[in-house]
VOPANU-612620 format. One record per residue (C-alpha): residue number from 1; x, y, z. Coordinates in steps of 0.05 Angstrom, whole numbers, plus 5000, padded with zeros to 4 digits. Each point is the difference from the previous one (the first is absolute). Example, Ala and Ser with C-alpha at 12.3 -4.5 7.8 and 13.67 -1.06 7.14 Angstrom:
2
+-----+------+-------+------+
: num : east : north :   up :
+-----+------+-------+------+
:   1 : 5246 :  4910 : 5156 :
:   2 : 5027 :  5069 : 4987 :
+-----+------+-------+------+
This chain:
96
+-----+------+-------+------+
: num : east : north :   up :
+-----+------+-------+------+
:   1 : 2334 :  8168 : 6576 :
:   2 : 4989 :  4957 : 5060 :
:   3 : 5051 :  4979 : 5052 :
:   4 : 5053 :  4952 : 4975 :
:   5 : 4973 :  4929 : 5004 :
:   6 : 5056 :  4962 : 4965 :
:   7 : 5074 :  5010 : 4987 :
:   8 : 5044 :  4987 : 4940 :
:   9 : 5068 :  4980 : 5027 :
:  10 : 5040 :  5014 : 4936 :
:  11 : 4984 :  5039 : 4936 :
:  12 : 5007 :  4937 : 4958 :
:  13 : 4950 :  4959 : 5042 :
:  14 : 4938 :  4971 : 4966 :
:  15 : 4966 :  4994 : 5067 :
:  16 : 4984 :  5042 : 5062 :
:  17 : 4993 :  4975 : 5071 :
:  18 : 4934 :  5011 : 5037 :
:  19 : 5004 :  5042 : 5063 :
:  20 : 4931 :  4977 : 5022 :
:  21 : 4948 :  4947 : 4982 :
:  22 : 4967 :  5021 : 4934 :
:  23 : 4932 :  4980 : 4973 :
:  24 : 4989 :  4981 : 4927 :
:  25 : 4979 :  5061 : 4959 :
:  26 : 5034 :  5050 : 5046 :
:  27 : 5035 :  5060 : 4969 :
:  28 : 5066 :  5005 : 5038 :
:  29 : 5058 :  5048 : 5000 :
:  30 : 5071 :  4974 : 4995 :
:  31 : 5067 :  5035 : 5007 :
:  32 : 5070 :  4984 : 4978 :
:  33 : 5050 :  5054 : 5016 :
:  34 : 4973 :  5064 : 4969 :
:  35 : 4953 :  4962 : 4955 :
:  36 : 4927 :  4994 : 5022 :
:  37 : 4945 :  4963 : 4963 :
:  38 : 4932 :  4968 : 5007 :
:  39 : 4975 :  4932 : 4980 :
:  40 : 4936 :  4961 : 5010 :
:  41 : 5007 :  4932 : 5034 :
:  42 : 4971 :  4941 : 4962 :
:  43 : 5004 :  4953 : 5060 :
:  44 : 5002 :  5006 : 5075 :
:  45 : 5072 :  5011 : 5021 :
:  46 : 5023 :  4987 : 5071 :
:  47 : 5047 :  5045 : 5039 :
:  48 : 5072 :  4987 : 4978 :
:  49 : 4982 :  4965 : 4935 :
:  50 : 5017 :  5021 : 4929 :
:  51 : 4954 :  5035 : 4951 :
:  52 : 5018 :  5003 : 4926 :
:  53 : 5010 :  5070 : 4970 :
:  54 : 4997 :  4974 : 4929 :
:  55 : 4977 :  4941 : 4960 :
:  56 : 5051 :  4943 : 5005 :
:  57 : 4996 :  4943 : 4950 :
:  58 : 5007 :  4927 : 5021 :
:  59 : 5074 :  4982 : 5002 :
:  60 : 5024 :  5072 : 5007 :
:  61 : 5040 :  5025 : 5059 :
:  62 : 4968 :  5034 : 5060 :
:  63 : 5046 :  5054 : 5028 :
:  64 : 5006 :  5023 : 5072 :
:  65 : 5060 :  5034 : 5034 :
:  66 : 5023 :  5017 : 4929 :
:  67 : 5014 :  4927 : 4985 :
:  68 : 4960 :  4941 : 4973 :
:  69 : 4968 :  4961 : 5057 :
:  70 : 4966 :  4947 : 4957 :
:  71 : 4958 :  4986 : 4939 :
:  72 : 4925 :  5008 : 4989 :
:  73 : 4967 :  4931 : 4996 :
:  74 : 4938 :  5032 : 4968 :
:  75 : 4985 :  5066 : 4967 :
:  76 : 4996 :  5052 : 5055 :
:  77 : 4957 :  5062 : 4988 :
:  78 : 5018 :  5069 : 5026 :
:  79 : 4970 :  5007 : 5069 :
:  80 : 5001 :  4925 : 5015 :
:  81 : 5025 :  4967 : 5063 :
:  82 : 5069 :  4968 : 4987 :
:  83 : 5016 :  4940 : 5045 :
:  84 : 5011 :  4925 : 4997 :
:  85 : 4936 :  4989 : 4958 :
:  86 : 5031 :  5037 : 4940 :
:  87 : 5075 :  5006 : 5015 :
:  88 : 5056 :  4948 : 5000 :
:  89 : 5053 :  5029 : 5045 :
:  90 : 5073 :  5001 : 4978 :
:  91 : 5021 :  4997 : 5073 :
:  92 : 4955 :  4950 : 5035 :
:  93 : 5000 :  4938 : 4956 :
:  94 : 4941 :  5022 : 4959 :
:  95 : 4959 :  5034 : 5055 :
:  96 : 4993 :  5075 : 5014 :
+-----+------+-------+------+
């Protein structure tokens, strides 16, 4: 596997955080504790932004830090960039 390019902050998280800018179609390695995985990005993902580890249906919770941070405003595919265009934040008045 490649060097770790994204981190999962909690085992229950549905997203990882990008440790670098990522191009669409890149196969990246993520790590969360002892767990290591790979995923292909569907979109470009900027440094520090979220990337979905799994398909998340519209209206379902997005989990980061082991807690829900908001709800998907559209269906989000595994490997997709997760941000204000597809997430209504639970903490910022509807923004992520």
